[in-house]
C-alpha positions in Angstrom: 148.9 105.9 51.1 149.1 109.5 52.3 150.0 111.5 49.2 150.1 115.0 50.8 153.2 115.7 52.9 151.2 117.8 55.3 148.9 114.8 56.2 151.9 112.9 57.6 152.6 115.4 60.3 149.8 114.5 62.7 150.5 110.7 62.7 154.2 111.3 63.1 153.7 113.6 66.1 151.3 111.1 67.6 154.0 108.4 67.1 156.6 110.6 68.7 154.4 110.9 71.8 153.7 107.2 72.0 157.4 106.3 71.6 158.3 108.8 74.4 155.7 107.3 76.6 157.1 103.8 75.8 160.7 104.7 76.5 160.0 106.7 79.7 157.4 104.3 81.3 157.6 100.8 80.0 160.9 99.9 78.4 163.4 101.4 80.9 167.1 101.2 80.4 167.7 99.3 83.6 165.5 96.3 82.6 165.7 96.2 78.8 168.8 98.2 77.6 168.7 96.8 74.0 165.0 97.5 73.5 165.3 100.9 75.2 167.9 102.0 72.7 166.0 100.4 69.8 162.9 102.5 70.6 165.0 105.5 71.3 166.4 105.1 67.8 162.9 104.7 66.4 162.0 108.0 68.2 164.9 109.8 66.6 164.0 108.4 63.2 160.4 109.6 63.7 161.6 113.0 64.7 163.8 113.2 61.6 160.9 112.1 59.4 158.8 114.8 60.9 161.5 117.4 60.3 161.7 116.2 56.7 157.9 116.5 56.4 158.1 120.1 57.7 160.6 120.9 55.0 158.4 119.2 52.4 160.7 116.3 51.9 158.9 113.0 51.6 160.8 110.0 53.2 159.5 106.4 52.9 158.2 105.5 56.3 158.2 101.8 55.3 161.9 102.0 54.5 162.6 103.8 57.8 160.9 100.9 59.7 162.5 98.0 57.9 166.0 99.4 57.7 166.0 100.4 61.4 164.8 96.9 62.3 167.5 95.3 60.2 170.2 97.3 61.8 168.8 96.5 65.3 168.6 92.7 64.6 172.1 92.7 63.2 173.4 94.5 66.2 171.5 92.2 68.6 173.0 89.2 66.7 176.5 90.6 67.4 175.7 91.5 71.0 174.4 88.1 71.9 177.2 86.5 69.9 174.8 84.2 68.0 176.9 84.1 64.8 173.7 83.6 62.8 174.0 85.2 59.3 170.5 84.1 58.2 168.7 86.8 60.1 170.8 89.6 58.6 170.4 88.1 55.1 166.7 87.7 55.6 166.2 91.3 56.8 168.4 92.8 54.1 166.3 90.8 51.5 163.1 92.1 53.2 164.5 95.6 52.9 165.0 95.1 49.2 161.5 93.6 48.8 159.9 96.6 50.6 161.9 99.0 48.5 160.9 97.3 45.2 157.3 97.1 46.3 157.2 100.9 47.0 158.7 101.5 43.5 156.3 99.2 41.8 153.3 100.8 43.5 154.7 104.2 42.5 154.4 105.4 46.1 157.9 106.7 46.2 160.8 107.8 44.0 164.3 106.5 44.4 165.4 109.5 46.4 162.6 109.1 48.9 163.6 105.5 49.4 167.2 106.4 50.0 166.2 109.2 52.4 164.0 106.8 54.3 166.7 104.1 54.5 169.2 106.7 55.8 166.8 108.0 58.4 166.2 104.4 59.5 169.8 103.3 59.6 171.7 106.3 61.1 169.9 106.6 64.5 170.1 102.8 65.0 173.8 102.8 64.2 174.4 105.7 66.6 172.5 104.1 69.5 174.1 100.7 68.6 177.4 102.0 70.0 175.8 102.8 73.3 174.6 99.3 74.1 176.8 97.0 72.0 
């Protein structure tokens, strides 16, 4: 529950460095292409959240995480041709639960939730086309 926008910058920068380390050293594209692009999308989402923070725009980090995960699992389901609609439905339901809990706790406004969802979805969709 960080209320000040300026207090988000240091954790976001730290997360960027950790994701860069993860993508460059551990999860390489030759061994784990799906996970590589997932974490690369997470890195881009973190960078976008940091840019928003610099412009004093607060985006829901919870929504960034759950919406990015939902898109990745849906894409992985298509990639592996599992034809299992339950994971997609479950993650979309979880996205709604996270959004409603952030509203009930009065941690975010509707606009902040929409911005967070867009920041989580767009990089994952862009990188989905690279490995799908």
